[in-house]
C-alpha positions in Angstrom: -19.2 33.4 104.9 -18.9 31.3 101.8 -19.5 27.7 102.2 -16.7 25.4 101.3 -17.4 23.0 98.4 -18.1 19.5 99.4 -15.3 17.2 98.3 -16.6 14.3 96.3 -15.3 10.8 97.3 -12.8 9.0 95.0 -15.4 6.4 94.3 -17.5 9.0 92.5 -14.7 9.9 90.1 -13.8 6.2 89.6 -17.4 5.4 88.7 -17.5 8.3 86.3 -14.2 7.2 84.6 -15.5 3.7 84.3 -18.7 4.9 82.7 -16.7 6.9 80.2 -14.5 4.0 79.4 -17.4 1.6 78.9 -19.1 4.2 76.7 -16.0 4.4 74.5 -15.7 0.6 74.4 -19.4 0.2 73.5 -19.0 0.0 69.7 -16.3 -2.6 70.0 -18.3 -4.6 72.7 -21.4 -4.6 70.5 -19.4 -5.7 67.5 -17.7 -8.4 69.5 -20.9 -9.8 70.8 -23.0 -9.6 67.6 -20.2 -10.4 65.1 -18.1 -13.0 67.0 -19.2 -14.3 70.4 -22.8 -15.0 69.7 -22.2 -16.5 66.2 -19.3 -18.6 67.7 -21.6 -20.0 70.4 -24.3 -20.7 67.9 -21.9 -22.5 65.5 -20.7 -24.7 68.3 -24.3 -25.8 68.9 -25.0 -26.2 65.2 -21.9 -28.4 64.8 -23.7 -31.1 66.9 -26.8 -30.9 64.7 -28.2 -31.7 61.3 -29.1 -28.2 60.0 -29.7 -27.2 56.4 -30.9 -23.5 56.9 -34.4 -24.4 55.8 -35.6 -26.5 58.7 -35.1 -26.6 62.4 -31.7 -28.1 63.5 -31.9 -31.7 64.7 -29.5 -32.9 67.4 -27.1 -35.6 66.2 -24.3 -35.4 68.8 -20.8 -36.2 67.5 -22.1 -37.7 64.2 -20.8 -34.7 62.1 -17.3 -35.0 63.7 -17.2 -38.8 63.3 -18.2 -38.6 59.6 -15.6 -35.9 58.9 -12.7 -37.8 60.6 -13.6 -41.3 59.3 -15.3 -41.3 56.0 -15.1 -37.9 54.4 -12.5 -38.1 51.6 -13.0 -34.5 50.6 -12.0 -33.4 54.1 -8.7 -35.3 53.8 -8.0 -33.8 50.4 -8.8 -30.3 51.5 -6.7 -30.7 54.6 -3.8 -32.0 52.6 -4.0 -29.2 50.0 -4.2 -26.6 52.8 -1.2 -28.0 54.7 0.9 -28.1 51.5 -0.1 -24.5 50.7 0.8 -23.3 54.2 4.1 -25.2 54.5 5.3 -24.1 51.1 3.9 -20.6 50.8 4.6 -19.3 54.3 8.4 -19.9 54.3 8.7 -18.6 50.7 6.7 -15.5 51.5 8.7 -14.7 54.7 12.1 -15.4 52.9 11.2 -13.2 50.0 9.8 -10.5 52.4 13.1 -10.5 54.4 15.2 -10.4 51.2 13.3 -7.3 49.9 13.3 -5.7 53.4 17.1 -5.9 53.4 17.3 -4.3 50.0 15.0 -1.5 51.1 16.8 -0.9 54.4 19.1 1.6 52.7 19.2 5.4 52.5 18.7 6.2 48.9 16.6 8.7 47.0 13.1 7.5 46.3 13.3 4.6 48.8 10.0 5.5 50.4 8.3 5.2 47.0 9.7 1.7 46.5 8.5 0.7 49.9 5.0 1.8 49.0 5.1 0.0 45.6 6.2 -3.3 47.2 3.4 -3.0 49.8 0.7 -2.5 47.2 0.3 -6.3 46.4 -0.6 -7.0 50.0 -3.4 -4.4 49.9 -5.0 -5.6 46.7 -3.6 -9.2 46.5 -6.6 -10.9 48.2 -9.2 -9.2 46.2 -11.5 -10.9 43.7 -10.4 -8.5 40.9 -6.8 -9.5 41.3 -7.7 -13.2 41.5 -9.5 -12.8 38.2 -6.5 -11.1 36.6 -4.2 -13.8 38.0 -6.5 -16.5 36.5 -6.3 -14.7 33.1 -2.5 -14.4 33.3 -2.0 -18.2 33.8 -5.0 -19.3 31.7 -5.0 -20.8 28.2 -4.8 -17.4 26.5 -2.8 -15.7 29.2 0.7 -14.1 29.1 2.4 -17.1 30.7 1.1 -19.6 28.1 2.0 -17.2 25.3 5.6 -16.9 26.6 5.9 -20.7 26.9 4.9 -21.0 23.2 7.5 -18.4 22.2 10.2 -20.6 23.8 8.8 -23.7 22.1 7.2 -25.2 25.2 3.8 -26.6 24.2 1.3 -27.3 27.0 -1.9 -29.3 26.5 -3.4 -27.6 29.6 -2.9 -24.2 31.1 -1.1 -23.9 34.4 -4.4 -23.4 36.3 -5.9 -26.3 34.4 -3.2 -28.8 35.2 -3.6 -30.7 38.5 0.1 -30.8 38.9 0.7 -27.0 38.6 -2.6 -25.4 39.7 -1.7 -25.2 43.4 1.7 -23.8 42.5 0.0 -20.8 40.8 -2.0 -20.1 44.0 1.1 -20.5 46.1 2.9 -18.0 43.8 0.1 -15.5 44.3 0.5 -16.0 48.1 4.2 -15.3 47.9 3.5 -12.2 45.8 1.5 -10.7 48.6 4.6 -10.3 50.8 4.3 -6.6 51.4 2.9 -6.6 55.0 5.5 -9.0 56.2 8.2 -7.0 54.4 7.2 -3.8 56.3 7.3 -5.6 59.6 10.7 -7.0 58.8 11.8 -3.5 57.7 10.7 -2.1 61.1 12.6 -4.9 62.9 15.8 -4.2 60.8 15.7 -0.6 61.8 15.8 -1.5 65.5 19.1 -3.3 65.2 21.9 -1.0 66.3 24.3 -0.1 63.5 27.2 -0.2 66.0 26.9 -4.0 66.0 27.5 -4.1 62.2 30.4 -1.6 62.4 32.1 -3.6 65.2 31.7 -6.9 63.2 33.0 -5.2 60.0 36.1 -4.0 61.9 36.7 -7.5 63.1 36.7 -8.7 59.5 33.2 -10.3 59.3 31.8 -10.7 55.8 28.3 -9.4 54.9 27.0 -13.0 55.0 28.5 -13.5 58.4 27.0 -10.3 59.7 23.6 -11.4 58.4 23.7 -14.8 60.1 25.4 -13.7 63.3 23.7 -10.3 63.9 20.7 -9.8 61.7 19.0 -13.2 62.1 19.4 -13.5 65.9 18.3 -9.9 66.5 15.3 -10.4 64.1 14.0 -13.7 65.6 11.1 -12.0 67.5 10.0 -10.3 64.3 10.3 -13.6 62.4 8.2 -15.3 65.1 5.5 -12.6 64.9 5.4 -12.8 61.1 5.3 -16.6 61.2 2.3 -16.7 63.5 0.5 -14.1 61.5 1.1 -15.7 58.1 0.4 -19.3 59.4 -3.0 -18.3 60.5 -3.7 -16.4 57.3 -2.4 -19.4 55.3 -4.9 -21.8 56.8 -7.7 -19.4 56.0 -7.1 -19.1 52.2 -10.3 -18.9 50.3 -10.6 -16.2 47.7 -7.7 -17.3 45.5 -8.7 -21.0 45.3 -12.4 -20.0 44.8 -11.9 -17.5 42.0 -8.8 -18.9 40.2 -9.6 -22.6 40.1 -12.8 -23.2 42.1 -11.0 -26.0 43.8 -10.1 -27.8 40.6 -8.9 -29.4 38.6 -9.7 -32.8 40.2 -9.8 -31.1 43.7 -6.1 -30.3 43.4 -6.7 -26.8 44.9 -9.6 -27.6 47.1 -8.6 -25.7 50.2 -10.1 -26.2 53.6 -12.2 -23.0 53.8 -13.4 -23.5 50.2 -14.7 -27.0 51.2 -16.3 -25.5 54.3 -18.0 -22.9 52.1 -19.3 -25.6 49.7 -20.7 -27.6 52.6 -22.5 -24.6 54.0 -23.8 -22.7 51.0 -23.7 -25.2 48.1 -24.8 -28.4 49.8 -26.7 -26.6 52.7 -25.0 -28.8 55.3 -24.7 -25.9 57.8 -24.2 -28.2 60.8 -21.6 -30.1 59.0 -19.7 -27.0 58.0 -19.8 -25.7 61.5 -18.1 -28.9 62.6 -15.5 -28.4 59.9 -15.0 -24.8 61.1 -14.2 -25.8 64.7 -11.8 -28.5 63.5 -10.0 -25.8 61.7 -10.0 -23.6 64.8 -8.5 -26.5 66.7 -5.8 -27.1 64.0 -4.8 -23.4 64.0 -4.8 -23.4 67.8 -2.5 -26.4 68.1 -0.1 -25.1 65.4 0.1 -21.7 67.1 0.6 -23.4 70.5 3.4 -25.5 69.1 5.1 -22.4 67.7 4.8 -20.6 71.1 6.3 -23.7 72.8 9.2 -23.8 70.3 10.2 -20.1 70.6 12.3 -20.8 73.7 14.8 -22.7 71.5 15.2 -20.2 68.7 13.7 -16.8 69.5 16.1 -14.4 71.2 14.7 -11.4 73.1 16.8 -8.4 74.1 15.9 -8.8 77.8 17.4 -12.3 77.7 
């Protein structure tokens, strides 16, 4: 007689499944530990030290944080520039992205190609090469200055060399990189039932009324997601201010991350820069928390 196969306990299969899951997660776990968690813990420690990369760190307690918050004028300037950039660029980028998404939410020949073309700036917009091109466009011998001369507008300094306009150039570049937000808005627009628009049109609602009464309320979860994403990205601006103006003129474009970079790799104040980094983390965390708290008053979910 043939012996019946022994039935393995469920715990055996559960352990095997867990082992397979951890094996598949291993590359991410290794990256998380080596590239984020361990460096984050080290930076917290270094933020309480005087460390210049060349000698052993010396414990100074809260001295770095006290200096930053009380006597560092560059910190205040960098923080002001970054807040101005975020509170001007983010609404403009989202507004422009929503406007273009509405235009592309049509059924016309070649619409897919237009969507790809509008998304391209988001792919290449943050690169060093594009920042160099942007610097040339708005520089002394650039296209913009040449056009201003054609119309009889003489400028002593280029737009990137003038403290009053340099940040506007960087903000404009940020708005130009609206493609990712536009695609997210486009996805949200396609989720809105067309029957709502048809019913509103039959009741005599104008296109503007349909936009404010149907599109905007139904799109608020998408707006919220885009707002969180772009807010975090805005606080982390670095490449544009570094390449186009290098923080000048007169620190008018000295963004927070650029100042952090200078503290770490120009002045070799690594402990000081780590303290700056954690203050930025706290600022982004508070801003994100406030947005999450505010969503109850303006974000409308379908389940509600």
